C-alpha positions in Angstrom: 22.7 -9.4 -12.9 25.1 -9.4 -15.9 24.6 -6.9 -18.7 26.4 -6.8 -22.0 26.8 -3.4 -23.5 27.8 -3.4 -27.2 30.3 -0.7 -28.3 30.4 0.2 -32.0 32.7 2.7 -33.6 30.7 5.9 -33.0 28.7 4.7 -29.9 28.2 7.6 -27.5 26.0 6.3 -24.7 27.7 3.0 -23.9 29.6 4.4 -21.0 26.6 6.3 -19.7 24.6 3.1 -19.6 27.5 1.3 -18.0 27.8 3.9 -15.3 24.1 3.6 -14.4 24.0 -0.1 -14.4 27.2 -0.5 -12.3 27.1 2.5 -10.0 23.3 3.0 -9.6 22.1 -0.6 -9.7 25.2 -2.4 -8.6 25.2 -4.8 -11.5 28.0 -6.4 -13.5 28.7 -4.9 -17.0 30.6 -6.6 -19.8 31.7 -4.4 -22.7 31.1 -6.2 -26.0 33.2 -4.8 -28.8 31.6 -4.8 -32.3 34.1 -7.4 -33.5 33.3 -9.8 -30.6 31.5 -13.0 -31.3 31.0 -14.2 -27.7 28.4 -12.6 -25.5 30.2 -14.0 -22.4 27.1 -15.4 -20.8 25.3 -12.0 -20.1 21.7 -11.9 -19.0 20.7 -9.0 -21.2 22.3 -7.2 -24.2 22.1 -3.4 -24.5 22.6 -1.7 -27.8 23.4 2.0 -26.9 22.7 5.3 -28.5 25.2 7.1 -30.7 26.2 7.1 -34.4 27.4 3.6 -35.1 29.9 3.6 -38.0 29.2 7.3 -38.4 25.6 6.5 -39.5 27.0 6.1 -43.0 24.4 4.9 -45.6 21.7 5.3 -42.9 21.5 4.9 -39.1 22.2 1.3 -38.0 22.6 0.0 -41.6 26.3 -0.9 -41.2 26.2 -2.0 -37.6 23.8 -4.8 -38.5 26.7 -6.5 -40.3 29.1 -6.4 -37.4 30.3 -9.8 -36.0 28.7 -9.1 -32.6 25.3 -8.6 -34.1 25.3 -12.2 -35.5 25.6 -13.3 -31.9 23.0 -10.8 -30.7 20.5 -12.0 -33.3 21.1 -15.6 -32.3 20.8 -14.8 -28.7 17.5 -12.9 -29.2 16.0 -15.7 -31.4 16.7 -18.1 -28.5 14.8 -15.9 -26.1 17.5 -13.8 -24.7 16.7 -10.2 -23.6 17.9 -7.4 -25.8 17.2 -3.7 -25.4 18.2 -1.1 -28.1 18.1 2.6 -27.2 18.0 5.3 -29.9 20.7 4.1 -32.4 20.3 0.7 -30.8 16.6 0.8 -31.8 17.7 1.7 -35.4 20.1 -1.3 -35.4 17.4 -3.7 -34.2 15.2 -2.6 -37.1 18.0 -2.9 -39.6 18.9 -6.4 -38.3 15.4 -7.7 -38.6 14.9 -8.2 -34.9 12.2 -5.5 -34.9 9.8 -4.5 -37.7 9.6 -1.1 -39.2 12.3 1.6 -39.7 13.5 4.9 -38.2 13.8 7.7 -40.7 14.5 11.4 -40.6 12.5 13.5 -38.2 9.6 15.2 -39.9 11.3 18.5 -39.0 14.4 17.3 -40.9 16.4 18.6 -37.9 18.0 17.0 -34.9 15.8 17.1 -31.8 17.1 17.2 -28.2 14.5 17.6 -25.5 12.5 15.9 -22.8 9.4 14.1 -23.8 6.5 12.3 -22.1 5.9 8.7 -23.0 2.9 6.5 -21.9 3.5 2.9 -21.0 1.1 0.9 -23.1 1.7 -2.7 -21.9 3.2 -4.3 -18.8 3.4 -7.9 -19.8 7.0 -7.7 -20.9 10.4 -8.0 -19.1 11.0 -4.3 -19.9 7.8 -2.9 -18.3 7.1 -5.6 -15.6 7.0 -3.3 -12.6 5.2 -0.4 -14.4 1.6 0.4 -14.6 -0.4 0.5 -17.8 -1.0 4.2 -18.7 1.8 5.4 -16.5 3.6 8.4 -18.0 7.4 8.7 -17.9 9.5 11.8 -18.5 12.5 10.9 -20.6 15.1 12.7 -22.7 15.5 12.3 -26.5 18.3 13.3 -28.8 18.1 12.1 -32.4 17.9 13.1 -36.0 16.3 9.9 -37.3 13.7 8.9 -34.8 10.5 8.9 -36.9 9.2 5.3 -36.7 7.5 4.1 -39.9 6.1 0.8 -41.1 3.8 -0.5 -43.8 0.1 -0.2 -42.9 -0.3 -4.0 -42.3 2.8 -4.1 -40.1 1.6 -1.1 -38.1 -1.8 -2.8 -37.6 -0.1 -6.0 -36.4 2.0 -4.1 -33.9 -1.2 -2.5 -32.5 -3.2 -5.8 -32.6 -0.5 -7.8 -31.0 0.1 -5.1 -28.3 3.7 -4.7 -29.3 3.7 -0.9 -28.9 5.3 -0.3 -25.5 5.7 3.5 -25.4 3.8 6.3 -27.0 4.5 10.0 -27.1 1.9 11.9 -25.1 1.1 15.3 -23.7 0.9 16.2 -20.0 -2.7 14.8 -19.8 -1.5 11.5 -21.2 -3.0 12.0 -24.6 -1.2 10.9 -27.8 -1.5 14.1 -29.7 0.3 15.4 -32.8 1.8 18.2 -30.8 3.3 15.7 -28.3 5.0 13.8 -31.2 8.6 15.1 -31.4 9.6 13.4 -34.7 6.5 12.4 -36.6 6.5 8.7 -35.6 3.4 6.9 -36.9 0.8 6.4 -34.1 3.1 8.4 -31.8 5.2 5.3 -31.3 8.2 5.7 -29.1 9.1 2.1 -28.5 8.1 -1.5 -29.6 8.8 -5.1 -28.8 9.1 -8.1 -31.1 6.3 -10.7 -31.3 7.9 -12.9 -28.5 8.4 -9.8 -26.3 12.0 -10.3 -25.5 13.5 -7.6 -27.7 12.7 -3.9 -27.0 13.6 -0.9 -29.1 13.0 2.7 -27.9 14.0 6.1 -29.0 14.0 7.9 -25.5 17.0 7.5 -23.3 16.2 5.9 -19.9 19.9 5.7 -18.9 19.9 9.6 -18.8 17.0 9.6 -16.3 18.1 7.4 -13.4 19.5 9.8 -10.7 17.7 12.1 -8.3 20.8 14.3 -8.6 19.9 15.0 -12.2 16.3 15.6 -11.4 14.7 12.6 -13.0 14.6 8.9 -12.1 11.8 7.8 -14.4 14.2 5.8 -16.6 15.1 3.6 -13.7 11.6 2.0 -14.1 12.8 0.3 -17.3 16.0 -1.1 -15.8 14.3 -2.2 -12.6 11.7 -4.1 -14.7 14.5 -6.0 -16.5 16.2 -6.8 -13.2 13.0 -8.0 -11.7 12.3 -10.2 -14.7 15.8 -11.7 -14.6 15.4 -12.3 -10.9 12.2 -14.2 -11.5 14.2 -17.0 -13.3 16.6 -17.7 -16.0 15.8 -16.4 -19.4 15.7 -18.7 -22.4 18.8 -18.3 -24.6 21.2 -17.2 -21.8 24.3 -19.2 -21.1 26.2 -19.5 -17.9 29.9 -18.9 -17.5 31.8 -21.2 -15.2 33.1 -19.4 -12.0 36.5 -17.7 -12.6 36.1 -17.3 -16.4 
């Protein structure tokens, strides 16, 4: 499988994600610089965590205007798979590929901890091998992770089953105490209406090795690999051998 990981000035988790995808899963990774316009025929684009362009103005607001995002938006609208993690989620919302916005945590402070998230739906390429109601333990690290949306948008997300992950407690309940940032409806991740673009605040790339004590994040990447293996995704383009 061929992954494209976008690197913006200020990205932090691009190399972490690349390490996991290459060393743990044995896949091919292409680094996509923020000034690139070609996606080089990748199967899935990953927008990593970090502080793109220093989070000036607001998180993700400047990254949406980068040349590579023009190609990512076109790729996604043709059906290509895109996953945005943390800052990547913020960029997807700013670019219009996902509804809603990520604002300052209700504590007005940066949070860095491990949270529990419940998988709400499995009919997406990102949760294909998971079980509905399954709870994953994943790390978070963000200052602007509070997901908000207008009431009618929030209702659409719920009605269309676009909420993929929800913050929960050890019993699997979406309680206020289990919500680390104040996100509406305890939302930790959503997909677009066509279910080929995912944004999530937790970091699955930091939970893929037994050596580190947690492999729950691997469920997300294995789901994507299984979905790609099931057949070509709309919007992907092949690269002739040798190029």
